[in-house]
N, CA, C and O of each residue as an XYZ file, in Angstrom:
784
protein
N      18.522     66.147      3.814
C      18.761     64.796      3.338
C      18.011     64.554      2.049
O      16.845     64.923      1.901
N      18.683     63.946      1.152
C      18.051     63.644     -0.131
C      17.115     62.456      0.040
O      17.452     61.472      0.700
N      15.957     62.561     -0.553
C      14.996     61.445     -0.465
C      15.481     60.264     -1.304
O      16.171     60.416     -2.313
N      15.083     59.073     -0.835
C      15.482     57.868     -1.582
C      14.842     57.877     -2.952
O      13.716     58.337     -3.142
N      15.590     57.360     -3.886
C      15.025     57.247     -5.226
C      13.865     56.273     -5.188
O      13.924     55.243     -4.515
N      12.835     56.599     -5.897
C      11.709     55.669     -5.987
C      12.169     54.403     -6.696
O      12.942     54.447     -7.653
N      11.675     53.280     -6.200
C      12.041     52.006     -6.823
C      11.433     51.931     -8.206
O      10.277     52.288     -8.435
N      12.253     51.457     -9.107
C      11.750     51.302    -10.472
C      10.853     50.082    -10.543
O      11.169     49.052     -9.947
N       9.740     50.173    -11.259
C       8.863     49.004    -11.391
C       9.590     47.875    -12.134
O      10.392     48.108    -13.038
N       9.278     46.661    -11.721
C       9.894     45.501    -12.373
C       9.344     45.346    -13.775
O       8.184     45.652    -14.054
N      10.198     44.870    -14.634
C       9.721     44.575    -15.988
C       8.954     43.259    -15.951
O       9.137     42.465    -15.028
N       8.108     43.020    -16.929
C       7.342     41.771    -16.951
C       8.264     40.561    -17.088
O       7.949     39.482    -16.586
N       9.408     40.736    -17.768
C      10.358     39.632    -17.908
C      10.942     39.236    -16.544
O      11.104     38.054    -16.243
N      11.250     40.237    -15.740
C      11.793     39.971    -14.403
C      10.757     39.261    -13.545
O      11.102     38.334    -12.813
N       9.497     39.675    -13.618
C       8.426     39.025    -12.856
C       8.246     37.578    -13.282
O       8.075     36.703    -12.433
N       8.280     37.313    -14.565
C       8.144     35.943    -15.072
C       9.293     35.079    -14.573
O       9.074     33.935    -14.175
N      10.512     35.606    -14.586
C      11.661     34.853    -14.087
C      11.510     34.508    -12.607
O      11.853     33.402    -12.189
N      10.995     35.455    -11.813
C      10.766     35.183    -10.394
C       9.730     34.079    -10.198
O       9.904     33.205     -9.348
N       8.652     34.118    -10.983
C       7.617     33.077    -10.884
C       8.170     31.715    -11.290
O       7.888     30.711    -10.635
N       8.944     31.674    -12.351
C       9.540     30.421    -12.809
C      10.500     29.882    -11.746
O      10.517     28.681    -11.474
N      11.289     30.758    -11.153
C      12.221     30.374    -10.088
C      11.469     29.738     -8.920
O      11.852     28.672     -8.438
N      10.395     30.394     -8.467
C       9.593     29.860     -7.357
C       8.930     28.535     -7.726
O       8.878     27.609     -6.916
N       8.428     28.457     -8.947
C       7.778     27.234     -9.415
C       8.767     26.065     -9.436
O       8.410     24.946     -9.070
N       9.997     26.319     -9.860
C      11.016     25.262     -9.896
C      11.308     24.734     -8.488
O      11.465     23.527     -8.303
N      11.381     25.622     -7.503
C      11.610     25.191     -6.124
C      10.434     24.371     -5.603
O      10.635     23.365     -4.922
N       9.221     24.787     -5.914
C       8.046     24.027     -5.472
C       8.023     22.642     -6.109
O       7.725     21.655     -5.436
N       8.336     22.562     -7.400
C       8.376     21.269     -8.082
C       9.458     20.367     -7.491
O       9.257     19.158     -7.366
N      10.584     20.938     -7.132
C      11.659     20.163     -6.521
C      11.218     19.583     -5.178
O      11.493     18.420     -4.881
N      10.534     20.390     -4.369
C      10.046     19.916     -3.074
C       9.032     18.794     -3.265
O       9.094     17.788     -2.558
N       8.099     18.946     -4.208
C       7.093     17.920     -4.474
C       7.766     16.635     -4.962
O       7.396     15.542     -4.532
N       8.743     16.758     -5.847
C       9.456     15.578     -6.352
C      10.173     14.850     -5.217
O      10.128     13.622     -5.146
N      10.829     15.591     -4.334
C      11.514     14.963     -3.207
C      10.531     14.253     -2.282
O      10.812     13.159     -1.792
N       9.368     14.882     -2.043
C       8.348     14.243     -1.215
C       7.913     12.914     -1.823
O       7.767     11.919     -1.113
N       7.705     12.898     -3.142
C       7.221     11.677     -3.786
C       8.329     10.655     -4.012
O       8.037      9.488     -4.274
N       9.580     11.060     -3.919
C      10.667     10.088     -4.012
C      11.000      9.479     -2.658
O      11.369      8.307     -2.580
N      10.873     10.262     -1.592
C      11.316      9.816     -0.274
C      10.158      9.430      0.637
O      10.248      8.434      1.356
N       9.070     10.201      0.621
C       7.998     10.025      1.598
C       6.803      9.269      1.022
O       6.290      8.355      1.669
N       6.350      9.627     -0.169
C       5.130      9.061     -0.745
C       5.403      8.451     -2.112
O       6.367      8.800     -2.793
N       4.526      7.530     -2.491
C       4.511      6.972     -3.846
C       3.059      6.765     -4.239
O       2.187      6.637     -3.379
N       2.804      6.733     -5.524
C       1.476      6.389     -6.025
C       1.586      5.010     -6.659
O       2.453      4.774     -7.500
N       0.693      4.088     -6.248
C       0.726      2.700     -6.696
C      -0.599      2.357     -7.370
O      -1.667      2.727     -6.883
N      -0.521      1.654     -8.480
C      -1.704      1.171     -9.191
C      -2.002     -0.254     -8.737
O      -1.126     -1.118     -8.778
N      -3.238     -0.498     -8.303
C      -3.662     -1.848     -7.915
C      -3.975     -2.632     -9.183
O      -4.756     -2.184    -10.022
N      -3.362     -3.805     -9.316
C      -3.674     -4.681    -10.443
C      -4.095     -6.037     -9.896
O      -3.423     -6.606     -9.036
N      -5.193     -6.541    -10.393
C      -5.675     -7.844     -9.964
C      -6.799     -7.747     -8.950
O      -7.223     -6.663     -8.549
N      -7.269     -8.930     -8.548
C      -8.470     -9.036     -7.712
C      -8.193     -9.457     -6.278
O      -9.139     -9.665     -5.519
N      -6.936     -9.592     -5.878
C      -6.633    -10.202     -4.575
C      -7.097     -9.384     -3.378
O      -7.229     -9.931     -2.283
N      -7.350     -8.079     -3.556
C      -7.796     -7.246     -2.431
C      -9.251     -6.797     -2.580
O      -9.726     -5.979     -1.792
N      -9.967     -7.327     -3.589
C     -11.380     -6.973     -3.774
C     -12.164     -7.481     -2.565
O     -11.879     -8.602     -2.145
N     -13.083     -6.802     -1.986
C     -13.699     -5.576     -2.405
C     -13.179     -4.343     -1.676
O     -13.716     -3.249     -1.848
N     -12.129     -4.512     -0.856
C     -11.504     -3.350     -0.224
C     -10.890     -2.457     -1.281
O     -11.094     -1.243     -1.277
N     -10.130     -3.066     -2.194
C      -9.499     -2.341     -3.297
C      -9.891     -3.004     -4.606
O      -9.996     -4.227     -4.691
N     -10.104     -2.185     -5.618
C     -10.500     -2.685     -6.928
C      -9.322     -2.627     -7.883
O      -8.405     -1.823     -7.713
N      -9.359     -3.490     -8.892
C      -8.384     -3.415     -9.968
C      -8.493     -2.028    -10.612
O      -9.587     -1.589    -10.967
N      -7.365     -1.350    -10.758
C      -7.352     -0.017    -11.351
C      -7.359      1.117    -10.341
O      -7.261      2.280    -10.734
N      -7.472      0.817     -9.044
C      -7.392      1.866     -8.021
C      -5.972      2.431     -7.960
O      -4.991      1.708     -8.135
N      -5.886      3.736     -7.711
C      -4.598      4.379     -7.455
C      -4.511      4.694     -5.965
O      -5.384      5.357     -5.406
N      -3.442      4.208     -5.331
C      -3.254      4.374     -3.895
C      -2.105      5.325     -3.610
O      -1.127      5.382     -4.356
N      -2.237      6.072     -2.517
C      -1.118      6.845     -1.996
C      -0.435      5.981     -0.955
O      -1.070      5.514     -0.009
N       0.840      5.774     -1.128
C       1.625      4.899     -0.277
C       2.582      5.735      0.554
O       3.303      6.580      0.023
N       2.586      5.497      1.862
C       3.526      6.165      2.757
C       4.750      5.275      2.899
O       4.635      4.098      3.241
N       5.920      5.842      2.636
C       7.165      5.095      2.663
C       7.397      4.411      4.008
O       7.019      4.938      5.055
N       8.018      3.239      3.972
C       8.325      2.480      5.189
C       9.211      3.287      6.129
O       9.134      3.118      7.346
N      10.056      4.167      5.577
C      10.915      5.001      6.419
C      10.085      5.931      7.299
O      10.516      6.299      8.392
N       8.905      6.309      6.833
C       8.055      7.251      7.554
C       7.022      6.521      8.409
O       6.822      6.876      9.571
N       6.362      5.505      7.846
C       5.243      4.861      8.547
C       5.687      3.865      9.611
O       4.872      3.432     10.426
N       6.955      3.497      9.616
C       7.445      2.551     10.617
C       7.167      1.111     10.222
O       6.904      0.808      9.058
N       7.229      0.238     11.202
C       7.069     -1.190     10.939
C       5.595     -1.540     10.724
O       4.721     -0.972     11.378
N       5.318     -2.478      9.806
C       3.931     -2.877      9.547
C       3.307     -3.559     10.763
O       3.962     -4.311     11.484
N       2.032     -3.276     10.964
C       1.266     -3.848     12.075
C       0.108     -4.669     11.512
O      -0.327     -4.421     10.387
N      -0.404     -5.646     12.275
C      -1.564     -6.407     11.801
C      -2.719     -5.480     11.445
O      -3.045     -4.548     12.180
N      -3.331     -5.765     10.291
C      -4.432     -4.948      9.794
C      -4.003     -3.930      8.756
O      -4.833     -3.467      7.974
N      -2.710     -3.563      8.726
C      -2.221     -2.601      7.732
C      -2.309     -3.201      6.333
O      -2.108     -4.400      6.143
N      -2.610     -2.354      5.363
C      -2.510     -2.751      3.957
C      -1.167     -2.235      3.464
O      -0.901     -1.033      3.481
N      -0.326     -3.166      3.025
C       1.036     -2.821      2.634
C       1.275     -3.169      1.166
O       0.584     -3.998      0.574
N       2.276     -2.503      0.610
C       2.723     -2.806     -0.747
C       4.108     -3.430     -0.622
O       4.991     -2.912      0.062
N       4.266     -4.555     -1.302
C       5.465     -5.388     -1.180
C       6.114     -5.525     -2.551
O       5.430     -5.557     -3.574
N       7.417     -5.603     -2.558
C       8.157     -5.935     -3.771
C       9.062     -7.110     -3.434
O      10.066     -6.955     -2.740
N       8.698     -8.281     -3.931
C       9.457     -9.507     -3.653
C      10.167     -9.912     -4.943
O       9.520    -10.293     -5.918
N      11.485     -9.829     -4.947
C      12.260    -10.074     -6.164
C      11.983    -11.448     -6.759
O      12.014    -11.614     -7.978
N      11.709    -12.439     -5.902
C      11.492    -13.801     -6.381
C      10.083    -14.017     -6.944
O       9.788    -15.096     -7.458
N       9.219    -13.018     -6.855
C       7.854    -13.160     -7.355
C       7.538    -12.054     -8.354
O       7.653    -10.873     -8.027
N       7.148    -12.420     -9.552
C       6.714    -11.486    -10.592
C       7.731    -10.373    -10.832
O       7.365     -9.211    -11.008
N       9.012    -10.744    -10.836
C      10.115     -9.803    -11.091
C      10.089     -8.575    -10.186
O      10.535     -7.500    -10.586
N       9.578     -8.728     -8.991
C       9.582     -7.626     -8.037
C       8.473     -6.606     -8.230
O       8.503     -5.540     -7.616
N       7.484     -6.919     -9.083
C       6.359     -5.985     -9.267
C       5.636     -5.783     -7.943
O       5.474     -6.734     -7.178
N       5.198     -4.551     -7.661
C       4.513     -4.300     -6.389
C       3.219     -5.111     -6.260
O       2.427     -5.195     -7.199
N       3.024     -5.703     -5.079
C       1.777     -6.405     -4.783
C       1.205     -5.828     -3.488
O       1.943     -5.414     -2.594
N      -0.120     -5.811     -3.411
C      -0.811     -5.210     -2.272
C      -1.470     -6.319     -1.458
O      -2.205     -7.143     -2.003
N      -1.206     -6.338     -0.152
C      -1.772     -7.358      0.746
C      -2.046     -6.732      2.112
O      -1.643     -5.603      2.391
N      -2.747     -7.502      2.961
C      -3.034     -7.060      4.319
C      -2.161     -7.852      5.297
O      -2.030     -9.070      5.179
N      -1.569     -7.149      6.258
C      -0.749     -7.800      7.282
C      -1.675     -8.526      8.258
O      -2.606     -7.936      8.806
N      -1.407     -9.810      8.464
C      -2.186    -10.629      9.390
C      -1.419    -10.852     10.686
O      -2.005    -10.826     11.768
N      -0.105    -11.072     10.581
C       0.702    -11.336     11.772
C       2.117    -10.831     11.548
O       2.575    -10.693     10.414
N       2.800    -10.557     12.653
C       4.188    -10.096     12.605
C       5.078    -11.101     13.332
O       4.602    -12.105     13.861
N       6.372    -10.813     13.348
C       7.334    -11.794     13.878
C       6.970    -12.292     15.266
O       6.568    -11.533     16.148
N       7.131    -13.614     15.423
C       6.863    -14.242     16.714
C       5.427    -14.679     16.914
O       5.148    -15.481     17.804
N       4.501    -14.164     16.097
C       3.102    -14.574     16.224
C       2.885    -15.885     15.465
O       3.571    -16.166     14.482
N       1.927    -16.679     15.933
C       1.621    -17.959     15.298
C       0.299    -17.859     14.551
O      -0.727    -17.477     15.113
N       0.350    -18.211     13.275
C      -0.832    -18.188     12.412
C      -1.304    -19.618     12.205
O      -0.502    -20.515     11.944
N      -2.623    -19.829     12.322
C      -3.219    -21.119     12.009
C      -4.485    -20.837     11.204
O      -5.165    -19.838     11.439
N      -4.793    -21.704     10.272
C      -5.988    -21.529      9.441
C      -6.784    -22.823      9.451
O      -6.256    -23.896      9.160
N      -8.059    -22.705      9.789
C      -8.985    -23.828      9.694
C      -9.652    -23.708      8.326
O     -10.587    -22.929      8.145
N      -9.161    -24.486      7.371
C      -9.661    -24.390      6.001
C     -11.074    -24.934      5.854
O     -11.746    -24.638      4.866
N     -11.533    -25.716      6.810
C     -12.922    -26.209      6.778
C     -13.903    -25.067      7.025
O     -14.879    -24.901      6.293
N     -13.630    -24.284      8.067
C     -14.535    -23.174      8.406
C     -14.099    -21.858      7.768
O     -14.872    -20.900      7.723
N     -12.852    -21.810      7.273
C     -12.341    -20.580      6.675
C     -11.879    -19.557      7.698
O     -11.771    -18.371      7.388
N     -11.604    -20.013      8.922
C     -11.234    -19.100     10.000
C      -9.721    -19.002     10.139
O      -9.013    -20.008     10.105
N      -9.233    -17.760     10.299
C      -7.804    -17.514     10.522
C      -7.604    -17.210     12.007
O      -8.333    -16.415     12.601
N      -6.601    -17.860     12.586
C      -6.268    -17.659     13.992
C      -4.869    -17.065     14.099
O      -3.959    -17.466     13.373
N      -4.702    -16.110     15.007
C      -3.378    -15.580     15.341
C      -3.203    -15.736     16.841
O      -3.995    -15.214     17.626
N      -2.174    -16.449     17.229
C      -1.897    -16.753     18.639
C      -3.123    -17.359     19.329
O      -3.427    -17.039     20.478
N      -3.821    -18.240     18.602
C      -4.965    -18.957     19.157
C      -6.280    -18.200     19.146
O      -7.315    -18.766     19.498
N      -6.266    -16.929     18.748
C      -7.486    -16.111     18.708
C      -8.012    -16.029     17.279
O      -7.266    -15.695     16.358
N      -9.286    -16.331     17.094
C      -9.898    -16.204     15.758
C      -9.991    -14.732     15.393
O     -10.438    -13.910     16.193
N      -9.567    -14.406     14.182
C      -9.640    -13.014     13.736
C     -11.065    -12.671     13.314
O     -11.757    -13.488     12.707
N     -11.490    -11.464     13.641
C     -12.754    -10.926     13.150
C     -12.410    -10.131     11.903
O     -11.840     -9.043     11.990
N     -12.755    -10.674     10.744
C     -12.306    -10.092      9.484
C     -13.484     -9.588      8.647
O     -13.882    -10.226      7.672
N     -14.025     -8.462      9.030
C     -15.169     -7.898      8.314
C     -14.789     -7.451      6.898
O     -15.666     -7.281      6.051
N     -13.514     -7.263      6.641
C     -13.033     -6.741      5.364
C     -12.917     -7.809      4.277
O     -12.771     -7.454      3.108
N     -12.976     -9.106      4.610
C     -12.724    -10.127      3.584
C     -13.926    -10.290      2.651
O     -15.076    -10.081      3.038
N     -13.616    -10.670      1.410
C     -14.639    -10.872      0.385
C     -15.206    -12.293      0.452
O     -16.375    -12.516      0.137
N     -14.366    -13.252      0.867
C     -14.805    -14.644      1.022
C     -13.904    -15.337      2.044
O     -12.834    -14.835      2.390
N     -14.346    -16.472      2.507
C     -13.639    -17.185      3.574
C     -12.296    -17.757      3.094
O     -12.061    -17.908      1.895
N     -11.435    -18.068      4.048
C     -10.101    -18.603      3.761
C     -10.183    -20.127      3.701
O      -9.841    -20.813      4.664
N     -10.636    -20.648      2.567
C     -10.831    -22.095      2.420
C      -9.834    -22.744      1.461
O      -9.813    -23.968      1.332
N      -9.007    -21.939      0.785
C      -8.039    -22.480     -0.173
C      -6.703    -22.754      0.496
O      -6.076    -21.845      1.040
N      -6.271    -23.997      0.455
C      -4.919    -24.341      0.906
C      -3.975    -24.099     -0.261
O      -4.289    -24.450     -1.399
N      -2.824    -23.505      0.013
C      -1.894    -23.176     -1.073
C      -0.539    -23.857     -0.931
O       0.336    -23.660     -1.773
N      -0.347    -24.667      0.134
C       0.906    -25.405      0.260
C       1.703    -25.127      1.519
O       2.557    -25.929      1.895
N       1.442    -24.009      2.176
C       2.141    -23.725      3.437
C       1.529    -24.566      4.544
O       0.311    -24.731      4.606
N       2.371    -25.094      5.415
C       1.919    -25.937      6.517
C       1.614    -25.065      7.733
O       2.421    -24.224      8.128
N       0.439    -25.278      8.318
C       0.012    -24.533      9.502
C      -0.146    -25.497     10.673
O      -0.415    -26.680     10.461
N       0.018    -25.011     11.909
C       0.318    -23.643     12.319
C       1.741    -23.243     11.947
O       2.629    -24.083     11.796
N       1.928    -21.933     11.806
C       3.197    -21.375     11.360
C       3.550    -20.205     12.268
O       2.729    -19.313     12.479
N       4.756    -20.204     12.800
C       5.222    -19.058     13.594
C       6.007    -18.143     12.666
O       6.932    -18.578     11.981
N       5.629    -16.875     12.654
C       6.257    -15.906     11.755
C       7.701    -15.680     12.186
O       7.978    -15.407     13.354
N       8.619    -15.798     11.226
C      10.057    -15.700     11.490
C      10.457    -14.271     11.875
O       9.710    -13.315     11.671
N      11.650    -14.168     12.432
C      12.188    -12.867     12.826
C      12.285    -11.944     11.614
O      12.688    -12.369     10.530
N      11.915    -10.689     11.805
C      11.947     -9.646     10.760
C      11.049     -9.966      9.571
O      11.300     -9.497      8.461
N      10.008    -10.757      9.794
C       9.080    -11.097      8.716
C       7.649    -10.759      9.110
O       7.351    -10.526     10.281
N       6.771    -10.737      8.113
C       5.341    -10.584      8.329
C       4.613    -11.645      7.508
O       5.156    -12.184      6.543
N       3.390    -11.932      7.904
C       2.528    -12.879      7.197
C       1.375    -12.068      6.623
O       0.713    -11.333      7.356
N       1.124    -12.193      5.314
C       0.118    -11.370      4.639
C      -0.902    -12.238      3.916
O      -0.593    -13.339      3.462
N      -2.121    -11.721      3.818
C      -3.185    -12.352      3.036
C      -3.894    -11.265      2.238
O      -3.916    -10.099      2.633
N      -4.473    -11.667      1.109
C      -5.344    -10.765      0.374
C      -6.735    -10.809      0.976
O      -7.080    -11.774      1.659
N      -7.544     -9.779      0.735
C      -8.909     -9.752      1.265
C      -9.856    -10.643      0.461
O     -10.899    -11.061      0.966
N      -9.494    -10.933     -0.786
C     -10.285    -11.819     -1.634
C      -9.596    -13.183     -1.627
O      -8.893    -13.540     -2.572
N      -9.804    -13.932     -0.559
C      -9.011    -15.123     -0.272
C      -9.111    -16.207     -1.339
O      -8.192    -17.015     -1.475
N     -10.199    -16.245     -2.093
C     -10.368    -17.306     -3.093
C      -9.382    -17.164     -4.249
O      -9.042    -18.160     -4.889
N      -8.917    -15.952     -4.529
C      -8.044    -15.739     -5.682
C      -6.689    -15.150     -5.311
O      -5.850    -14.945     -6.188
N      -6.463    -14.877     -4.042
C      -5.229    -14.204     -3.629
C      -4.059    -15.172     -3.537
O      -4.161    -16.234     -2.923
N      -2.953    -14.792     -4.151
C      -1.685    -15.501     -3.973
C      -0.939    -14.732     -2.892
O      -0.546    -13.584     -3.102
N      -0.743    -15.358     -1.741
C      -0.216    -14.634     -0.580
C       0.651    -15.557      0.261
O       1.191    -16.534     -0.258
N       0.792    -15.269      1.538
C       1.699    -16.042      2.395
C       1.274    -17.493      2.577
O       2.049    -18.287      3.110
N       0.062    -17.868      2.150
C      -0.334    -19.285      2.178
C       0.445    -20.087      1.150
O       0.574    -21.305      1.270
N       0.963    -19.403      0.143
C       1.670    -20.072     -0.941
C       3.180    -19.986     -0.735
O       3.698    -18.912     -0.429
N       3.899    -21.111     -0.899
C       5.365    -21.056     -0.817
C       5.975    -20.116     -1.861
O       7.106    -19.656     -1.698
N       5.228    -19.832     -2.930
C       5.707    -18.917     -3.969
C       5.912    -17.504     -3.407
O       6.803    -16.777     -3.845
N       5.081    -17.129     -2.441
C       5.215    -15.813     -1.789
C       5.788    -16.002     -0.388
O       6.794    -15.380     -0.045
N       5.170    -16.841      0.413
C       5.655    -17.128      1.757
C       5.643    -15.916      2.673
O       4.945    -14.930      2.436
N       6.433    -16.025      3.718
C       6.559    -14.901      4.639
C       7.315    -13.771      3.942
O       8.155    -14.010      3.074
N       7.006    -12.557      4.332
C       7.591    -11.381      3.696
C       8.623    -10.770      4.632
O       8.316    -10.424      5.773
N       9.843    -10.644      4.140
C      10.873     -9.945      4.893
C      10.475     -8.467      4.972
O      10.042     -7.891      3.974
N      10.617     -7.864      6.127
C      10.208     -6.459      6.297
C      10.924     -5.529      5.323
O      10.394     -4.472      4.981
N      12.111     -5.900      4.874
C      12.834     -5.070      3.901
C      12.157     -5.078      2.531
O      12.436     -4.222      1.691
N      11.255     -6.059      2.304
C      10.536     -6.137      1.029
C       9.264     -5.288      1.041
O       8.579     -5.178      0.024
N       8.951     -4.690      2.189
C       7.773     -3.829      2.297
C       8.148     -2.435      1.818
O       9.050     -1.805      2.371
N       7.460     -1.953      0.791
C       7.720     -0.607      0.278
C       7.080      0.454      1.157
O       7.622      1.549      1.313
N       5.930      0.132      1.731
C       5.249      1.094      2.582
C       3.812      0.692      2.830
O       3.365     -0.386      2.440
N       3.105      1.590      3.490
C       1.725      1.352      3.891
C       0.788      2.186      3.018
O       1.012      3.379      2.810
N      -0.273      1.535      2.506
C      -1.287      2.259      1.727
C      -2.138      3.072      2.700
O      -2.718      2.522      3.636
N      -2.209      4.373      2.476
C      -2.935      5.225      3.420
C      -4.179      5.865      2.831
O      -5.083      6.268      3.563
N      -4.228      5.961      1.501
C      -5.329      6.721      0.918
C      -5.622      6.230     -0.499
O      -4.707      5.946     -1.272
N      -6.912      6.134     -0.826
C      -7.326      5.854     -2.205
C      -7.457      7.189     -2.921
O      -8.271      8.028     -2.535
N      -6.659      7.386     -3.962
C      -6.651      8.659     -4.686
C      -7.657      8.680     -5.826
O      -8.449      9.614     -5.952
N      -7.617      7.638     -6.658
C      -8.487      7.561     -7.833
C      -9.093      6.162     -7.871
O      -8.357      5.176     -7.904
N     -10.426      6.056     -7.866
C     -11.039      4.727     -7.888
C     -10.943      4.073     -9.254
O     -11.040      4.736    -10.287
N     -10.752      2.771     -9.242
C     -10.700      2.009    -10.482
C     -12.077      1.531    -10.899
O     -13.083      1.884    -10.284
N     -12.111      0.723    -11.951
C     -13.378      0.223    -12.494
C     -13.483     -1.297    -12.402
O     -14.421     -1.888    -12.937
N     -12.527     -1.930    -11.727
C     -12.508     -3.384    -11.581
C     -12.668     -4.069    -12.936
O     -13.696     -4.681    -13.226
N     -11.631     -3.950    -13.753
C     -11.569     -4.540    -15.104
C     -12.660     -3.985    -16.022
O     -13.085     -4.664    -16.957
N     -13.113     -2.762    -15.763
C     -14.153     -2.154    -16.579
C     -15.545     -2.681    -16.280
O     -16.492     -2.344    -16.990
N     -15.694     -3.503    -15.242
C     -16.992     -4.103    -14.910
C     -17.854     -3.186    -14.042
O     -19.079     -3.306    -14.037
N     -17.216     -2.273    -13.308
C     -17.945     -1.399    -12.395
C     -17.656      0.052    -12.724
O     -16.585      0.381    -13.234
N     -18.608      0.915    -12.433
C     -18.367      2.343    -12.602
C     -17.493      2.828    -11.449
O     -17.608      2.316    -10.336
N     -16.614      3.814    -11.695
C     -15.805      4.337    -10.594
C     -16.709      4.859     -9.472
O     -17.653      5.607     -9.725
N     -16.417      4.466     -8.260
C     -17.191      4.894     -7.092
C     -16.361      5.935     -6.342
O     -15.493      5.594     -5.538
N     -16.643      7.208     -6.617
C     -15.843      8.289     -6.049
C     -16.050      8.454     -4.546
O     -15.272      9.146     -3.889
N     -17.084      7.830     -3.995
C     -17.283      7.892     -2.540
C     -16.217      7.063     -1.818
O     -16.056      7.200     -0.605
N     -15.488      6.207     -2.541
C     -14.442      5.397     -1.943
C     -13.151      6.167     -1.720
O     -12.267      5.691     -1.008
N     -13.024      7.355     -2.319
C     -11.808      8.152     -2.182
C     -11.605      8.520     -0.720
O     -12.543      8.924     -0.033
N     -10.372      8.376     -0.255
C     -10.059      8.755      1.123
C      -9.236      7.693      1.811
O      -8.647      6.822      1.171
N      -9.204      7.781      3.139
C      -8.392      6.868      3.953
C      -8.828      5.427      3.753
O     -10.018      5.136      3.630
N      -7.856      4.533      3.722
C      -8.128      3.107      3.517
C      -8.261      2.434      4.881
O      -7.455      2.655      5.785
N      -9.290      1.616      5.002
C      -9.530      0.896      6.263
C      -8.949     -0.497      6.193
O      -9.049     -1.257      7.157
């Protein structure tokens, strides 16, 4: 039997083409992941300070993957009637069927008669914005507040109101790059990681 011919070594051009081919497939997979599963969102403004700073970059998990928003989740919303649909970041306080009440004297938020323990807030909820309380969250809606209640435009305001679940882009899961809060603070890299 004749021995098999030895394989000819690949030319460098052939090797480069194989690497480029593999690289294109990897880039396609990454692009699909970031179009369907994940997004990167830039935090603008002070409404979530001190949980999130102006200039933070967040990794957002698509609503198709993360499921329905739950109380305590930090979500990104796009409401066409507000700021031309620009993404806004807020915390879910209540979901459909729950009743929200706010005692603006003490700054306490109640959901279904229970006072919330809100260690994450920057200041108390003492600003009335026009929504009448108590309020029962409508079907397929959520009620959201910012963590910096003194400056947050959120579900307390008729301008934002309750958020239809279809307006939720997804859940913020991770801080990727820390911001500088309008250049006032140095980036705190210890903040990188899962968002609480």
